[in-house]
PQR file of N, CA, C, O and H, with PARSE charges and radii, in Angstrom:
ATOM      1  N   UNK A   1      44.428  65.923  -9.865 -0.4000 1.5000
ATOM      2  CA  UNK A   1      42.595  65.172 -10.222 -0.0000 2.0000
ATOM      3  C   UNK A   1      42.860  64.244 -11.420  0.5500 1.7000
ATOM      4  O   UNK A   1      43.782  64.128 -12.227 -0.5500 1.4000
ATOM      5  N   UNK A   2      41.372  63.467 -11.157 -0.4000 1.5000
ATOM      6  CA  UNK A   2      41.874  62.266 -12.607 -0.0000 2.0000
ATOM      7  C   UNK A   2      39.966  62.137 -12.432  0.5500 1.7000
ATOM      8  O   UNK A   2      39.134  62.179 -11.525 -0.5500 1.4000
ATOM      9  H   UNK A   2      40.623  63.561 -10.502  0.4000 1.0000
ATOM     10  N   UNK A   3      40.012  61.913 -14.341 -0.4000 1.5000
ATOM     11  CA  UNK A   3      38.421  62.438 -14.375 -0.0000 2.0000
ATOM     12  C   UNK A   3      38.490  60.882 -15.829  0.5500 1.7000
ATOM     13  O   UNK A   3      39.251  60.731 -16.785 -0.5500 1.4000
ATOM     14  H   UNK A   3      40.688  61.878 -15.078  0.4000 1.0000
ATOM     15  N   UNK A   4      37.274  59.999 -15.300 -0.4000 1.5000
ATOM     16  CA  UNK A   4      37.131  59.367 -16.210 -0.0000 2.0000
ATOM     17  C   UNK A   4      35.825  59.209 -16.863  0.5500 1.7000
ATOM     18  O   UNK A   4      34.942  59.176 -16.005 -0.5500 1.4000
ATOM     19  H   UNK A   4      36.656  60.122 -14.524  0.4000 1.0000
ATOM     20  N   UNK A   5      35.354  59.095 -18.096 -0.4000 1.5000
ATOM     21  CA  UNK A   5      33.950  59.161 -18.895 -0.0000 2.0000
ATOM     22  C   UNK A   5      33.569  58.516 -19.511  0.5500 1.7000
ATOM     23  O   UNK A   5      34.037  58.464 -20.648 -0.5500 1.4000
ATOM     24  H   UNK A   5      36.071  59.122 -18.793  0.4000 1.0000
ATOM     25  N   UNK A   6      32.494  57.643 -19.125 -0.4000 1.5000
ATOM     26  CA  UNK A   6      31.796  56.167 -20.203 -0.0000 2.0000
ATOM     27  C   UNK A   6      30.987  56.674 -20.626  0.5500 1.7000
ATOM     28  O   UNK A   6      30.469  57.706 -20.201 -0.5500 1.4000
ATOM     29  H   UNK A   6      32.114  57.685 -18.201  0.4000 1.0000
ATOM     30  N   UNK A   7      30.660  55.979 -21.682 -0.4000 1.5000
ATOM     31  CA  UNK A   7      29.412  56.335 -22.930 -0.0000 2.0000
ATOM     32  C   UNK A   7      28.982  55.029 -22.813  0.5500 1.7000
ATOM     33  O   UNK A   7      29.566  54.257 -23.574 -0.5500 1.4000
ATOM     34  H   UNK A   7      31.082  55.140 -22.027  0.4000 1.0000
ATOM     35  N   UNK A   8      28.198  54.574 -22.144 -0.4000 1.5000
ATOM     36  CA  UNK A   8      27.505  53.341 -22.387 -0.0000 2.0000
ATOM     37  C   UNK A   8      26.674  53.631 -23.216  0.5500 1.7000
ATOM     38  O   UNK A   8      27.323  53.027 -24.070 -0.5500 1.4000
ATOM     39  H   UNK A   8      27.724  55.201 -21.526  0.4000 1.0000
ATOM     40  N   UNK A   9      25.725  54.043 -23.842 -0.4000 1.5000
ATOM     41  CA  UNK A   9      24.760  53.959 -24.755 -0.0000 2.0000
ATOM     42  C   UNK A   9      24.869  55.519 -25.444  0.5500 1.7000
ATOM     43  O   UNK A   9      25.449  56.565 -25.153 -0.5500 1.4000
ATOM     44  H   UNK A   9      25.197  54.534 -23.148  0.4000 1.0000
ATOM     45  N   UNK A  10      24.142  55.141 -26.319 -0.4000 1.5000
ATOM     46  CA  UNK A  10      23.787  56.444 -27.106 -0.0000 2.0000
ATOM     47  C   UNK A  10      23.183  57.450 -25.913  0.5500 1.7000
ATOM     48  O   UNK A  10      23.853  58.460 -25.697 -0.5500 1.4000
ATOM     49  H   UNK A  10      23.670  54.291 -26.556  0.4000 1.0000
ATOM     50  N   UNK A  11      21.733  57.214 -24.969 -0.4000 1.5000
ATOM     51  CA  UNK A  11      21.170  57.472 -23.787 -0.0000 2.0000
ATOM     52  C   UNK A  11      21.901  58.112 -22.873  0.5500 1.7000
ATOM     53  O   UNK A  11      21.958  59.317 -22.627 -0.5500 1.4000
ATOM     54  H   UNK A  11      21.189  56.394 -25.144  0.4000 1.0000
ATOM     55  N   UNK A  12      22.652  56.891 -22.223 -0.4000 1.5000
ATOM     56  CA  UNK A  12      23.192  57.247 -21.205 -0.0000 2.0000
ATOM     57  C   UNK A  12      24.586  56.975 -20.984  0.5500 1.7000
ATOM     58  O   UNK A  12      25.131  56.243 -21.810 -0.5500 1.4000
ATOM     59  H   UNK A  12      22.606  55.913 -22.423  0.4000 1.0000
ATOM     60  N   UNK A  13      25.617  57.652 -19.541 -0.4000 1.5000
ATOM     61  CA  UNK A  13      26.615  58.379 -19.497 -0.0000 2.0000
ATOM     62  C   UNK A  13      27.481  58.262 -18.088  0.5500 1.7000
ATOM     63  O   UNK A  13      26.776  58.496 -17.106 -0.5500 1.4000
ATOM     64  H   UNK A  13      25.175  58.247 -18.870  0.4000 1.0000
ATOM     65  N   UNK A  14      28.577  58.012 -17.848 -0.4000 1.5000
ATOM     66  CA  UNK A  14      28.856  58.280 -16.346 -0.0000 2.0000
ATOM     67  C   UNK A  14      30.039  58.567 -16.718  0.5500 1.7000
ATOM     68  O   UNK A  14      30.684  58.290 -17.729 -0.5500 1.4000
ATOM     69  H   UNK A  14      29.149  57.822 -18.646  0.4000 1.0000
ATOM     70  N   UNK A  15      30.411  59.558 -15.153 -0.4000 1.5000
ATOM     71  CA  UNK A  15      31.588  60.562 -15.103 -0.0000 2.0000
ATOM     72  C   UNK A  15      31.922  59.604 -13.727  0.5500 1.7000
ATOM     73  O   UNK A  15      31.129  58.847 -13.166 -0.5500 1.4000
ATOM     74  H   UNK A  15      29.887  59.783 -14.331  0.4000 1.0000
ATOM     75  N   UNK A  16      33.134  59.833 -13.412 -0.4000 1.5000
ATOM     76  CA  UNK A  16      34.119  59.728 -12.215 -0.0000 2.0000
ATOM     77  C   UNK A  16      35.616  60.308 -12.164  0.5500 1.7000
ATOM     78  O   UNK A  16      36.718  60.203 -12.703 -0.5500 1.4000
ATOM     79  H   UNK A  16      33.778  60.448 -13.867  0.4000 1.0000
ATOM     80  N   UNK A  17      34.940  60.970 -11.186 -0.4000 1.5000
ATOM     81  CA  UNK A  17      35.987  62.658 -10.489 -0.0000 2.0000
ATOM     82  C   UNK A  17      37.035  62.394  -9.299  0.5500 1.7000
ATOM     83  O   UNK A  17      36.544  62.715  -8.217 -0.5500 1.4000
ATOM     84  H   UNK A  17      34.045  61.056 -10.748  0.4000 1.0000
ATOM     85  N   UNK A  18      37.965  62.040  -9.232 -0.4000 1.5000
ATOM     86  CA  UNK A  18      38.177  62.201  -7.970 -0.0000 2.0000
ATOM     87  C   UNK A  18      39.454  62.818  -7.942  0.5500 1.7000
ATOM     88  O   UNK A  18      40.393  62.529  -8.685 -0.5500 1.4000
ATOM     89  H   UNK A  18      38.364  61.779 -10.111  0.4000 1.0000
ATOM     90  N   UNK A  19      39.447  63.651  -7.081 -0.4000 1.5000
ATOM     91  CA  UNK A  19      39.929  64.962  -6.808 -0.0000 2.0000
ATOM     92  C   UNK A  19      41.409  64.661  -5.413  0.5500 1.7000
ATOM     93  O   UNK A  19      40.894  63.989  -4.519 -0.5500 1.4000
ATOM     94  H   UNK A  19      38.685  63.886  -6.477  0.4000 1.0000
ATOM     95  N   UNK A  20      42.185  64.815  -5.235 -0.4000 1.5000
ATOM     96  CA  UNK A  20      43.219  65.287  -3.741 -0.0000 2.0000
ATOM     97  C   UNK A  20      43.516  63.730  -4.090  0.5500 1.7000
ATOM     98  O   UNK A  20      43.413  62.982  -3.118 -0.5500 1.4000
ATOM     99  H   UNK A  20      42.603  65.361  -5.961  0.4000 1.0000
ATOM    100  N   UNK A  21      43.903  63.061  -5.444 -0.4000 1.5000
ATOM    101  CA  UNK A  21      44.022  61.807  -5.321 -0.0000 2.0000
ATOM    102  C   UNK A  21      45.427  61.490  -4.471  0.5500 1.7000
ATOM    103  O   UNK A  21      45.507  60.433  -3.844 -0.5500 1.4000
ATOM    104  H   UNK A  21      43.986  63.668  -6.234  0.4000 1.0000
ATOM    105  N   UNK A  22      46.456  62.383  -4.474 -0.4000 1.5000
ATOM    106  CA  UNK A  22      48.132  62.291  -4.001 -0.0000 2.0000
ATOM    107  C   UNK A  22      48.260  63.049  -2.832  0.5500 1.7000
ATOM    108  O   UNK A  22      49.444  63.266  -2.572 -0.5500 1.4000
ATOM    109  H   UNK A  22      46.391  63.241  -4.983  0.4000 1.0000
ATOM    110  N   UNK A  23      47.269  63.650  -1.833 -0.4000 1.5000
ATOM    111  CA  UNK A  23      47.201  64.802  -1.031 -0.0000 2.0000
ATOM    112  C   UNK A  23      48.221  65.799  -0.645  0.5500 1.7000
ATOM    113  O   UNK A  23      48.810  66.197   0.361 -0.5500 1.4000
ATOM    114  H   UNK A  23      46.308  63.474  -2.044  0.4000 1.0000
ATOM    115  N   UNK A  24      48.134  66.083  -2.307 -0.4000 1.5000
ATOM    116  CA  UNK A  24      48.782  67.177  -2.619 -0.0000 2.0000
ATOM    117  C   UNK A  24      48.122  68.434  -2.397  0.5500 1.7000
ATOM    118  O   UNK A  24      48.542  69.492  -2.864 -0.5500 1.4000
ATOM    119  H   UNK A  24      47.657  65.760  -3.124  0.4000 1.0000
ATOM    120  N   UNK A  25      47.118  68.328  -1.703 -0.4000 1.5000
ATOM    121  CA  UNK A  25      46.548  69.796  -1.928 -0.0000 2.0000
ATOM    122  C   UNK A  25      47.220  70.964  -0.779  0.5500 1.7000
ATOM    123  O   UNK A  25      46.655  70.988   0.315 -0.5500 1.4000
ATOM    124  H   UNK A  25      46.777  67.468  -1.323  0.4000 1.0000
ATOM    125  N   UNK A  26      47.891  71.512  -0.900 -0.4000 1.5000
ATOM    126  CA  UNK A  26      48.260  72.205   0.445 -0.0000 2.0000
ATOM    127  C   UNK A  26      49.360  73.767  -0.174  0.5500 1.7000
ATOM    128  O   UNK A  26      50.296  73.829  -0.972 -0.5500 1.4000
ATOM    129  H   UNK A  26      48.349  71.492  -1.788  0.4000 1.0000
ATOM    130  N   UNK A  27      48.777  74.631   0.516 -0.4000 1.5000
ATOM    131  CA  UNK A  27      48.985  76.019   0.410 -0.0000 2.0000
ATOM    132  C   UNK A  27      49.460  76.816   1.076  0.5500 1.7000
ATOM    133  O   UNK A  27      48.951  76.891   2.194 -0.5500 1.4000
ATOM    134  H   UNK A  27      48.017  74.580   1.164  0.4000 1.0000
ATOM    135  N   UNK A  28      50.497  77.683   0.810 -0.4000 1.5000
ATOM    136  CA  UNK A  28      50.900  78.190   2.051 -0.0000 2.0000
ATOM    137  C   UNK A  28      51.189  79.937   1.497  0.5500 1.7000
ATOM    138  O   UNK A  28      51.583  80.377   0.416 -0.5500 1.4000
ATOM    139  H   UNK A  28      50.911  77.623  -0.099  0.4000 1.0000
ATOM    140  N   UNK A  29      50.792  80.620   2.777 -0.4000 1.5000
ATOM    141  CA  UNK A  29      50.205  82.369   2.736 -0.0000 2.0000
ATOM    142  C   UNK A  29      51.496  82.773   3.454  0.5500 1.7000
ATOM    143  O   UNK A  29      51.833  82.241   4.511 -0.5500 1.4000
ATOM    144  H   UNK A  29      50.473  80.263   3.655  0.4000 1.0000
ATOM    145  N   UNK A  30      52.307  83.866   2.761 -0.4000 1.5000
ATOM    146  CA  UNK A  30      53.330  84.508   3.830 -0.0000 2.0000
ATOM    147  C   UNK A  30      52.721  85.840   3.890  0.5500 1.7000
ATOM    148  O   UNK A  30      52.454  86.344   2.799 -0.5500 1.4000
ATOM    149  H   UNK A  30      52.033  84.298   1.902  0.4000 1.0000
ATOM    150  N   UNK A  31      52.428  86.560   5.027 -0.4000 1.5000
ATOM    151  CA  UNK A  31      52.332  88.126   5.419 -0.0000 2.0000
ATOM    152  C   UNK A  31      53.667  88.809   5.916  0.5500 1.7000
ATOM    153  O   UNK A  31      54.374  88.341   6.809 -0.5500 1.4000
ATOM    154  H   UNK A  31      52.644  86.150   5.913  0.4000 1.0000
ATOM    155  N   UNK A  32      53.838  89.588   5.453 -0.4000 1.5000
ATOM    156  CA  UNK A  32      55.121  90.453   6.153 -0.0000 2.0000
ATOM    157  C   UNK A  32      55.383  92.220   6.010  0.5500 1.7000
ATOM    158  O   UNK A  32      55.284  92.903   4.991 -0.5500 1.4000
ATOM    159  H   UNK A  32      53.264  89.968   4.728  0.4000 1.0000
ATOM    160  N   UNK A  33      55.680  92.575   7.151 -0.4000 1.5000
ATOM    161  CA  UNK A  33      56.438  93.988   6.715 -0.0000 2.0000
ATOM    162  C   UNK A  33      57.453  94.394   7.471  0.5500 1.7000
ATOM    163  O   UNK A  33      57.968  93.383   7.948 -0.5500 1.4000
ATOM    164  H   UNK A  33      55.762  92.020   7.979  0.4000 1.0000
ATOM    165  N   UNK A  34      58.240  95.755   7.977 -0.4000 1.5000
ATOM    166  CA  UNK A  34      58.785  95.928   9.041 -0.0000 2.0000
ATOM    167  C   UNK A  34      58.622  95.323  10.297  0.5500 1.7000
ATOM    168  O   UNK A  34      59.560  95.160  11.077 -0.5500 1.4000
ATOM    169  H   UNK A  34      57.821  96.576   7.589  0.4000 1.0000
ATOM    170  N   UNK A  35      57.529  95.004  10.507 -0.4000 1.5000
ATOM    171  CA  UNK A  35      57.325  94.766  12.035 -0.0000 2.0000
ATOM    172  C   UNK A  35      56.030  93.887  12.611  0.5500 1.7000
ATOM    173  O   UNK A  35      55.415  93.662  13.654 -0.5500 1.4000
ATOM    174  H   UNK A  35      56.767  95.136   9.873  0.4000 1.0000
ATOM    175  N   UNK A  36      56.062  93.408  10.603 -0.4000 1.5000
ATOM    176  CA  UNK A  36      54.995  91.806  10.943 -0.0000 2.0000
ATOM    177  C   UNK A  36      55.708  90.850  10.681  0.5500 1.7000
ATOM    178  O   UNK A  36      56.897  91.083  10.464 -0.5500 1.4000
ATOM    179  H   UNK A  36      56.561  93.591   9.756  0.4000 1.0000
ATOM    180  N   UNK A  37      55.199  89.424  10.615 -0.4000 1.5000
ATOM    181  CA  UNK A  37      55.713  88.378  10.127 -0.0000 2.0000
ATOM    182  C   UNK A  37      54.626  87.358  10.279  0.5500 1.7000
ATOM    183  O   UNK A  37      54.097  87.316  11.390 -0.5500 1.4000
ATOM    184  H   UNK A  37      54.233  89.235  10.791  0.4000 1.0000
ATOM    185  N   UNK A  38      54.135  86.405   9.219 -0.4000 1.5000
ATOM    186  CA  UNK A  38      53.022  85.702   9.599 -0.0000 2.0000
ATOM    187  C   UNK A  38      53.126  84.787   8.145  0.5500 1.7000
ATOM    188  O   UNK A  38      53.573  85.110   7.044 -0.5500 1.4000
ATOM    189  H   UNK A  38      54.565  86.440   8.317  0.4000 1.0000
ATOM    190  N   UNK A  39      52.471  83.407   8.668 -0.4000 1.5000
ATOM    191  CA  UNK A  39      53.009  82.138   7.682 -0.0000 2.0000
ATOM    192  C   UNK A  39      52.174  81.480   8.043  0.5500 1.7000
ATOM    193  O   UNK A  39      52.034  81.173   9.227 -0.5500 1.4000
ATOM    194  H   UNK A  39      52.109  83.145   9.562  0.4000 1.0000
ATOM    195  N   UNK A  40      51.282  81.038   6.941 -0.4000 1.5000
ATOM    196  CA  UNK A  40      50.046  79.973   7.444 -0.0000 2.0000
ATOM    197  C   UNK A  40      50.261  78.585   6.587  0.5500 1.7000
ATOM    198  O   UNK A  40      50.211  78.767   5.371 -0.5500 1.4000
ATOM    199  H   UNK A  40      51.396  81.287   5.979  0.4000 1.0000
ATOM    200  N   UNK A  41      50.405  77.743   6.848 -0.4000 1.5000
ATOM    201  CA  UNK A  41      49.757  76.383   6.045 -0.0000 2.0000
ATOM    202  C   UNK A  41      48.841  75.812   5.392  0.5500 1.7000
ATOM    203  O   UNK A  41      48.953  74.753   6.011 -0.5500 1.4000
ATOM    204  H   UNK A  41      50.445  77.594   7.836  0.4000 1.0000
ATOM    205  N   UNK A  42      47.937  75.578   4.592 -0.4000 1.5000
ATOM    206  CA  UNK A  42      46.651  75.009   4.604 -0.0000 2.0000
ATOM    207  C   UNK A  42      47.076  73.739   4.251  0.5500 1.7000
ATOM    208  O   UNK A  42      47.984  73.506   3.453 -0.5500 1.4000
ATOM    209  H   UNK A  42      47.846  76.437   4.089  0.4000 1.0000
ATOM    210  N   UNK A  43      46.225  72.682   5.020 -0.4000 1.5000
ATOM    211  CA  UNK A  43      46.806  71.535   4.358 -0.0000 2.0000
ATOM    212  C   UNK A  43      45.478  70.531   4.344  0.5500 1.7000
ATOM    213  O   UNK A  43      44.915  70.324   5.419 -0.5500 1.4000
ATOM    214  H   UNK A  43      45.487  72.871   5.669  0.4000 1.0000
ATOM    215  N   UNK A  44      44.976  69.909   3.132 -0.4000 1.5000
ATOM    216  CA  UNK A  44      44.093  69.444   3.156 -0.0000 2.0000
ATOM    217  C   UNK A  44      43.860  68.302   2.659  0.5500 1.7000
ATOM    218  O   UNK A  44      44.272  68.039   1.529 -0.5500 1.4000
ATOM    219  H   UNK A  44      45.433  70.078   2.258  0.4000 1.0000
ATOM    220  N   UNK A  45      43.076  67.293   3.481 -0.4000 1.5000
ATOM    221  CA  UNK A  45      43.822  65.883   3.354 -0.0000 2.0000
ATOM    222  C   UNK A  45      42.734  65.044   2.853  0.5500 1.7000
ATOM    223  O   UNK A  45      43.155  63.908   2.633 -0.5500 1.4000
ATOM    224  H   UNK A  45      42.741  67.507   4.398  0.4000 1.0000
ATOM    225  N   UNK A  46      41.340  65.199   2.561 -0.4000 1.5000
ATOM    226  CA  UNK A  46      40.628  64.244   2.550 -0.0000 2.0000
ATOM    227  C   UNK A  46      40.231  63.841   0.615  0.5500 1.7000
ATOM    228  O   UNK A  46      39.883  64.497  -0.367 -0.5500 1.4000
ATOM    229  H   UNK A  46      40.998  66.121   2.740  0.4000 1.0000
ATOM    230  N   UNK A  47      40.362  63.246   0.741 -0.4000 1.5000
ATOM    231  CA  UNK A  47      39.788  62.514  -1.249 -0.0000 2.0000
ATOM    232  C   UNK A  47      38.680  63.043  -0.972  0.5500 1.7000
ATOM    233  O   UNK A  47      38.183  63.209   0.142 -0.5500 1.4000
ATOM    234  H   UNK A  47      40.645  62.713   1.539  0.4000 1.0000
ATOM    235  N   UNK A  48      38.037  63.477  -2.579 -0.4000 1.5000
ATOM    236  CA  UNK A  48      36.488  63.313  -3.068 -0.0000 2.0000
ATOM    237  C   UNK A  48      36.447  62.391  -3.851  0.5500 1.7000
ATOM    238  O   UNK A  48      37.450  62.249  -4.550 -0.5500 1.4000
ATOM    239  H   UNK A  48      38.441  63.343  -3.483  0.4000 1.0000
ATOM    240  N   UNK A  49      35.656  61.723  -3.982 -0.4000 1.5000
ATOM    241  CA  UNK A  49      35.542  60.848  -4.951 -0.0000 2.0000
ATOM    242  C   UNK A  49      33.390  60.777  -5.394  0.5500 1.7000
ATOM    243  O   UNK A  49      32.421  60.576  -4.662 -0.5500 1.4000
ATOM    244  H   UNK A  49      34.841  61.839  -3.414  0.4000 1.0000
ATOM    245  N   UNK A  50      33.503  61.028  -6.738 -0.4000 1.5000
ATOM    246  CA  UNK A  50      32.108  61.873  -7.485 -0.0000 2.0000
ATOM    247  C   UNK A  50      31.766  60.896  -8.597  0.5500 1.7000
ATOM    248  O   UNK A  50      32.429  60.772  -9.627 -0.5500 1.4000
ATOM    249  H   UNK A  50      34.290  61.191  -7.333  0.4000 1.0000
ATOM    250  N   UNK A  51      30.916  60.366  -8.360 -0.4000 1.5000
ATOM    251  CA  UNK A  51      30.453  59.346  -9.988 -0.0000 2.0000
ATOM    252  C   UNK A  51      29.241  59.682 -10.302  0.5500 1.7000
ATOM    253  O   UNK A  51      28.327  59.185  -9.644 -0.5500 1.4000
ATOM    254  H   UNK A  51      30.378  60.466  -7.523  0.4000 1.0000
ATOM    255  N   UNK A  52      29.022  60.355 -11.091 -0.4000 1.5000
ATOM    256  CA  UNK A  52      27.863  60.777 -12.029 -0.0000 2.0000
ATOM    257  C   UNK A  52      27.042  60.197 -12.523  0.5500 1.7000
ATOM    258  O   UNK A  52      27.739  59.699 -13.408 -0.5500 1.4000
ATOM    259  H   UNK A  52      29.764  60.758 -11.625  0.4000 1.0000
ATOM    260  N   UNK A  53      25.918  59.754 -12.736 -0.4000 1.5000
ATOM    261  CA  UNK A  53      25.473  59.186 -14.182 -0.0000 2.0000
ATOM    262  C   UNK A  53      24.265  60.106 -14.918  0.5500 1.7000
ATOM    263  O   UNK A  53      23.660  60.999 -14.325 -0.5500 1.4000
ATOM    264  H   UNK A  53      25.352  60.159 -12.018  0.4000 1.0000
ATOM    265  N   UNK A  54      24.093  59.825 -15.944 -0.4000 1.5000
ATOM    266  CA  UNK A  54      23.258  61.481 -17.196 -0.0000 2.0000
ATOM    267  C   UNK A  54      22.267  60.160 -17.588  0.5500 1.7000
ATOM    268  O   UNK A  54      22.292  58.968 -17.281 -0.5500 1.4000
ATOM    269  H   UNK A  54      24.585  59.100 -16.426  0.4000 1.0000
ATOM    270  N   UNK A  55      21.225  61.149 -18.578 -0.4000 1.5000
ATOM    271  CA  UNK A  55      20.637  60.547 -19.078 -0.0000 2.0000
ATOM    272  C   UNK A  55      19.987  61.843 -20.113  0.5500 1.7000
ATOM    273  O   UNK A  55      19.539  62.876 -19.616 -0.5500 1.4000
ATOM    274  H   UNK A  55      21.205  62.117 -18.827  0.4000 1.0000
ATOM    275  N   UNK A  56      20.022  61.584 -21.687 -0.4000 1.5000
ATOM    276  CA  UNK A  56      20.147  62.445 -22.324 -0.0000 2.0000
ATOM    277  C   UNK A  56      18.538  62.323 -22.781  0.5500 1.7000
ATOM    278  O   UNK A  56      18.196  61.214 -23.192 -0.5500 1.4000
ATOM    279  H   UNK A  56      20.385  60.745 -22.091  0.4000 1.0000
ATOM    280  N   UNK A  57      17.403  63.510 -22.736 -0.4000 1.5000
ATOM    281  CA  UNK A  57      16.033  62.809 -23.473 -0.0000 2.0000
ATOM    282  C   UNK A  57      16.025  63.287 -24.170  0.5500 1.7000
ATOM    283  O   UNK A  57      16.973  64.031 -24.422 -0.5500 1.4000
ATOM    284  H   UNK A  57      17.680  64.411 -22.402  0.4000 1.0000
ATOM    285  N   UNK A  58      15.057  63.199 -24.884 -0.4000 1.5000
ATOM    286  CA  UNK A  58      14.719  64.050 -26.656 -0.0000 2.0000
ATOM    287  C   UNK A  58      16.006  64.012 -27.521  0.5500 1.7000
ATOM    288  O   UNK A  58      16.555  65.101 -27.689 -0.5500 1.4000
ATOM    289  H   UNK A  58      14.288  62.595 -24.679  0.4000 1.0000
ATOM    290  N   UNK A  59      16.486  63.081 -28.009 -0.4000 1.5000
ATOM    291  CA  UNK A  59      17.519  62.899 -28.359 -0.0000 2.0000
ATOM    292  C   UNK A  59      17.271  62.082 -29.846  0.5500 1.7000
ATOM    293  O   UNK A  59      18.105  61.807 -30.709 -0.5500 1.4000
ATOM    294  H   UNK A  59      16.040  62.196 -27.873  0.4000 1.0000
ATOM    295  N   UNK A  60      16.141  61.867 -29.818 -0.4000 1.5000
ATOM    296  CA  UNK A  60      15.815  61.190 -31.021 -0.0000 2.0000
ATOM    297  C   UNK A  60      15.371  62.334 -32.616  0.5500 1.7000
ATOM    298  O   UNK A  60      14.433  63.131 -32.621 -0.5500 1.4000
ATOM    299  H   UNK A  60      15.464  62.091 -29.117  0.4000 1.0000
ATOM    300  N   UNK A  61      16.091  62.154 -33.509 -0.4000 1.5000
ATOM    301  CA  UNK A  61      15.594  62.552 -34.419 -0.0000 2.0000
ATOM    302  C   UNK A  61      15.791  63.570 -35.421  0.5500 1.7000
ATOM    303  O   UNK A  61      15.246  63.956 -36.455 -0.5500 1.4000
ATOM    304  H   UNK A  61      16.854  61.506 -33.506  0.4000 1.0000
ATOM    305  N   UNK A  62      17.622  64.084 -34.102 -0.4000 1.5000
ATOM    306  CA  UNK A  62      18.131  65.536 -34.233 -0.0000 2.0000
ATOM    307  C   UNK A  62      19.175  65.032 -35.144  0.5500 1.7000
ATOM    308  O   UNK A  62      19.674  63.931 -34.913 -0.5500 1.4000
ATOM    309  H   UNK A  62      18.065  63.771 -33.262  0.4000 1.0000
ATOM    310  N   UNK A  63      19.519  65.676 -36.075 -0.4000 1.5000
ATOM    311  CA  UNK A  63      20.203  65.226 -37.159 -0.0000 2.0000
ATOM    312  C   UNK A  63      21.179  66.891 -37.492  0.5500 1.7000
ATOM    313  O   UNK A  63      20.797  68.040 -37.269 -0.5500 1.4000
ATOM    314  H   UNK A  63      19.113  66.570 -36.262  0.4000 1.0000
ATOM    315  N   UNK A  64      22.246  66.502 -37.972 -0.4000 1.5000
ATOM    316  CA  UNK A  64      23.372  67.924 -38.308 -0.0000 2.0000
ATOM    317  C   UNK A  64      22.630  68.121 -39.674  0.5500 1.7000
ATOM    318  O   UNK A  64      22.275  67.145 -40.334 -0.5500 1.4000
ATOM    319  H   UNK A  64      22.556  65.569 -38.154  0.4000 1.0000
ATOM    320  N   UNK A  65      22.400  69.439 -40.089 -0.4000 1.5000
ATOM    321  CA  UNK A  65      21.824  70.214 -41.202 -0.0000 2.0000
ATOM    322  C   UNK A  65      22.933  70.921 -41.774  0.5500 1.7000
ATOM    323  O   UNK A  65      23.692  71.678 -41.169 -0.5500 1.4000
ATOM    324  H   UNK A  65      22.688  70.232 -39.552  0.4000 1.0000
ATOM    325  N   UNK A  66      22.975  70.503 -43.419 -0.4000 1.5000
ATOM    326  CA  UNK A  66      24.270  71.649 -43.903 -0.0000 2.0000
ATOM    327  C   UNK A  66      23.340  72.957 -43.914  0.5500 1.7000
ATOM    328  O   UNK A  66      22.167  73.052 -43.553 -0.5500 1.4000
ATOM    329  H   UNK A  66      22.358  69.888 -43.910  0.4000 1.0000
ATOM    330  N   UNK A  67      24.286  74.038 -44.485 -0.4000 1.5000
ATOM    331  CA  UNK A  67      23.967  75.694 -44.219 -0.0000 2.0000
ATOM    332  C   UNK A  67      23.938  75.483 -46.278  0.5500 1.7000
ATOM    333  O   UNK A  67      24.704  74.963 -47.089 -0.5500 1.4000
ATOM    334  H   UNK A  67      25.239  73.961 -44.778  0.4000 1.0000
ATOM    335  N   UNK A  68      22.828  76.099 -46.354 -0.4000 1.5000
ATOM    336  CA  UNK A  68      22.859  76.383 -47.739 -0.0000 2.0000
ATOM    337  C   UNK A  68      22.821  78.144 -47.881  0.5500 1.7000
ATOM    338  O   UNK A  68      22.112  78.902 -47.219 -0.5500 1.4000
ATOM    339  H   UNK A  68      22.205  76.521 -45.696  0.4000 1.0000
ATOM    340  N   UNK A  69      23.755  78.495 -48.893 -0.4000 1.5000
ATOM    341  CA  UNK A  69      23.949  79.767 -49.524 -0.0000 2.0000
ATOM    342  C   UNK A  69      23.621  79.964 -50.949  0.5500 1.7000
ATOM    343  O   UNK A  69      23.325  79.076 -51.748 -0.5500 1.4000
ATOM    344  H   UNK A  69      24.331  77.879 -49.431  0.4000 1.0000
ATOM    345  N   UNK A  70      23.695  81.031 -51.138 -0.4000 1.5000
ATOM    346  CA  UNK A  70      23.025  81.819 -51.940 -0.0000 2.0000
ATOM    347  C   UNK A  70      23.854  81.438 -53.065  0.5500 1.7000
ATOM    348  O   UNK A  70      23.251  81.651 -54.117 -0.5500 1.4000
ATOM    349  H   UNK A  70      23.936  81.753 -50.489  0.4000 1.0000
ATOM    350  N   UNK A  71      25.217  80.868 -53.269 -0.4000 1.5000
ATOM    351  CA  UNK A  71      25.883  80.316 -54.296 -0.0000 2.0000
ATOM    352  C   UNK A  71      25.820  78.690 -54.992  0.5500 1.7000
ATOM    353  O   UNK A  71      26.099  78.141 -56.058 -0.5500 1.4000
ATOM    354  H   UNK A  71      25.707  80.695 -52.415  0.4000 1.0000
ATOM    355  N   UNK A  72      25.110  78.236 -53.272 -0.4000 1.5000
ATOM    356  CA  UNK A  72      25.124  76.746 -54.069 -0.0000 2.0000
ATOM    357  C   UNK A  72      26.501  76.042 -53.718  0.5500 1.7000
ATOM    358  O   UNK A  72      27.441  76.398 -53.006 -0.5500 1.4000
ATOM    359  H   UNK A  72      24.883  78.681 -52.406  0.4000 1.0000
ATOM    360  N   UNK A  73      26.252  74.830 -54.537 -0.4000 1.5000
ATOM    361  CA  UNK A  73      27.590  74.650 -54.081 -0.0000 2.0000
ATOM    362  C   UNK A  73      28.948  75.051 -54.968  0.5500 1.7000
ATOM    363  O   UNK A  73      29.893  74.297 -54.740 -0.5500 1.4000
ATOM    364  H   UNK A  73      25.489  74.540 -55.115  0.4000 1.0000
ATOM    365  N   UNK A  74      29.129  75.795 -55.651 -0.4000 1.5000
ATOM    366  CA  UNK A  74      29.703  76.455 -55.748 -0.0000 2.0000
ATOM    367  C   UNK A  74      30.726  77.265 -54.850  0.5500 1.7000
ATOM    368  O   UNK A  74      31.618  77.780 -55.524 -0.5500 1.4000
ATOM    369  H   UNK A  74      28.361  76.408 -55.836  0.4000 1.0000
ATOM    370  N   UNK A  75      30.814  77.507 -53.441 -0.4000 1.5000
ATOM    371  CA  UNK A  75      31.389  77.770 -52.902 -0.0000 2.0000
ATOM    372  C   UNK A  75      32.850  76.963 -53.118  0.5500 1.7000
ATOM    373  O   UNK A  75      33.711  77.799 -53.392 -0.5500 1.4000
ATOM    374  H   UNK A  75      30.090  77.088 -52.892  0.4000 1.0000
ATOM    375  N   UNK A  76      33.231  76.015 -53.092 -0.4000 1.5000
ATOM    376  CA  UNK A  76      34.119  75.501 -52.741 -0.0000 2.0000
ATOM    377  C   UNK A  76      34.599  74.949 -54.053  0.5500 1.7000
ATOM    378  O   UNK A  76      35.626  74.272 -54.099 -0.5500 1.4000
ATOM    379  H   UNK A  76      32.532  75.335 -52.869  0.4000 1.0000
TER
END
């Protein structure tokens, strides 16, 4: 899988996701006992490309606040 993320502005961002890029999505299941044997191979050959564009609302005015303790600046 391959993922790219672009931050366009403070509010806009875009993600590009590509799955099964090299056609390596294969799975083999084998089941057996004394009188039974079964082997199945699943291969998925399609690629998935997903583009996501997002916008963040209400991001204005949010700032990180420092935590005040009962000891003040003497903690460190």
